[in-house]
N, C-alpha and C positions, 0 to 999 in steps of 0.2 A: 668107441665107448667112455663110458668116465665111469670113473674109480672116486671116493669118498676115504681117501685113507684115512683114519682118528688116531691118531697116538698122541703124548706127553712128550716124547723122547726126541727134540728135531733134528738129534743126528741118523736117527733111524726114520723117520720121516718124509727128511734132506732125500737117506736113500732111495725109499723106497720111489720116489716122488720120480728122481732119473732115469729110473731106475726103470718101471710102469712108462714115464711118456716115451723113451728109446723105446718100450715092443707098441706101439702105436697107441697107444692111452692117453684119456686127457683125465687128469689129478684135482681132484679139490682136495684140502687139508683140513682138520679137527684139532684144534690140540685138549679138547676137555669134551663130557658129554651133549653140554646141553650149548656150545658149537658143533657140535657132529648134529643132532635135530635141528636147528637154525637150518645148517648146512643142506642136512638130507631134505630140508620143506624147501626154500629158495632152489637149488641148483636139482634134482628131480636122478641122482645117477642112478650106475646103470647094478653097481656093486657098492657093497660097503664094505671096505678093507680096516676090525675091528681088535685096537684090545682093550682091554676087560681094563687093567688098571690103569683109573683116567681120577684126576685132582679131584671132582667136582662128583660126580657120577659113578658110579660103580659100574661095569662095560655090559652087564646085566639089564641096568635100569635103562638104559639109551638102548638095548634088542628090546623088551618090555614099549620102548617109548615107538619105537621105529613103528613097531608092531600093531602101534596102534589103530597107523590109516595105511599102510605101507609093505605091499606083499615083498621090495627093495633086497635080493640076494644078500646077505649078511652071509661074509667069511669070518672068523674071528678069527687073528693072530694072537697068540699069546706066551709072557712063560708061563703060565699056569697049565701043570702039567698032571695035577689029580685025578682020575674020576669022575667027583662029581661036580668039580665045577666046570668043565666039559662037557655033563648030562644038563646039568644048571643051564650052559648055556644054548643044546638045545631042545631042550621041550621045549625054551623060549620064544626059536621061531626062529633062529641061526643056521644056516645054512652045511655048516662045515664047521671046520674049528684044529686050527696048522700051529703048534708051538713052536715059540724058541725056544734055541735058533731051525736055525729053517732054509731048505735048498731053495734057490730065486729063481729054476725052470719047474719046481714042481709047485708054490704060489701061481706060480705067471698060471697053472696047466687048473689049478683048482680055480683061482678068477675066472678067466676064459667059462670052462661049467656049468662055473654058473652063474653066470650073468647070464648061458647063452638062455640055462631056465626057466632064468627071470624075462627074459628078450616077451614071451608072448603073454606076462601077466599086465594086468592096468591097474595103477596103484587112484585107490580114491586121496583125495582133495584133501589135505593136512588141515585146511582151517571145513567147520562147517557152519556154515551161517543159518537159522532157521528163523524167521522175521526178529524177534530184538537179545535172540540168542547167537553167543557165539560159540561156537562147541571146538574149542583148541585140540587136536589129536594128539599132534606131538609132543607139547608140551605141557596134556593129561590139566586141563582149567576150562571152568569153561564164563562165559560171564553174559551180565543181562543190561541192556541199555548204562555197556559200558562196566561194570560196578563186577567185579570175580564174584561168584556162589562157590560156596564150599560147599564138596560134597564127599563126603566118606569114600571109603574106597569102594564096597561097594556098589551105592547110587551108583558112582563116575563108569562099574562095571559094563550097570543096568545103560548109561544113556550111550558110554560110548558104544556098542553092542548095535545100539535102535543107528548114532549118528553114518558109523562104516557102511548102513543098508538106510540112510534118509530117502523116506518117502515108497520103501520100499514094505510091505510087513516082514516080523519078528517071530514069528512061531515060539506058544507060550515053553516048549518044547525044547529048542535051542536058547531060550534064556532062561532057562534055568540051570541048564547042560553048562553053556561056557561062561553062565555067573557062579557059579554055587555048582555045578560039577558033576560029573555022572554019578546019577543015583538020584538027584531031587527033579527026576524029569515032570514030577507028578503030585510035586508042593506046590499048586497053581497061588496058596492063599502070603508066601512068599512075591508073588508079585504083584499081588492087592496092595500089599503092605508097602514096596517098595515105590509100586510107581507113586500111592495120594504121595511118599514123601517129598518125591523129587516133583512132580504136582504145584507142592507146598512153594514147593523155591525157584521153579522154573516159570508157573505159568501164571498171564494176571488173573485170571480164575477156575482156580483149579475147580473148582465146581464141574467146569462148559471148559475142558483144559480145550486152544487153537493145537500142540504142536503134540503134545505126547498123546496117544491116540487113541484108546481099546481100542484091539476087534473081534469083537462079543465071540468068546470059547475058542480062537485063533492066536491073538497072539498082537502087539501093538508092532504102532508106527511113529515115525517123528517126521510130523508131515512139516515144507518146507509151507 
């Protein structure tokens, strides 16, 4: 089993790596959030052990970045003990939360449990290529012919959901619920407005889209 340890304290990261290797784990380390996202995409760990207090990104941003493309189990290891921090991390997709200081045997047990839960779940690719578009789900960026396309947060969430299900129909109700939230399932005009905005930015001919395709009355498909 492979674990990605993300912590900016060199002494703690080294101690964790030594103990994990002694218990049979293969260990990959990262000292900041961007390094963690790169390592997760390159190494495909079975579980991520994540500190929230990182020098570049907050750990919650790393969780959100990972959840854009990967169901890898995430165990937060943090000195933050406030209830709202735990709730925020778990709501974003963390599987478990361990506070510092911690007992090593308990941490090992939680990592093993998280890895078992995630063993049967397959990750989506971190980068989705659709014609001349490249959607990087880990870094939350999209390029067209090599040039970065600037998207609003809502436009990105719309595209991200389609890219995670490339070639598959995503229903109107699912898009509205996941992009705008519960209670918006009947606000279909939101989809028409944002689909048109995305097509103007991403399609060669927005009037005859090749990739962001509408399935009338049902939803949208990002066609490869």
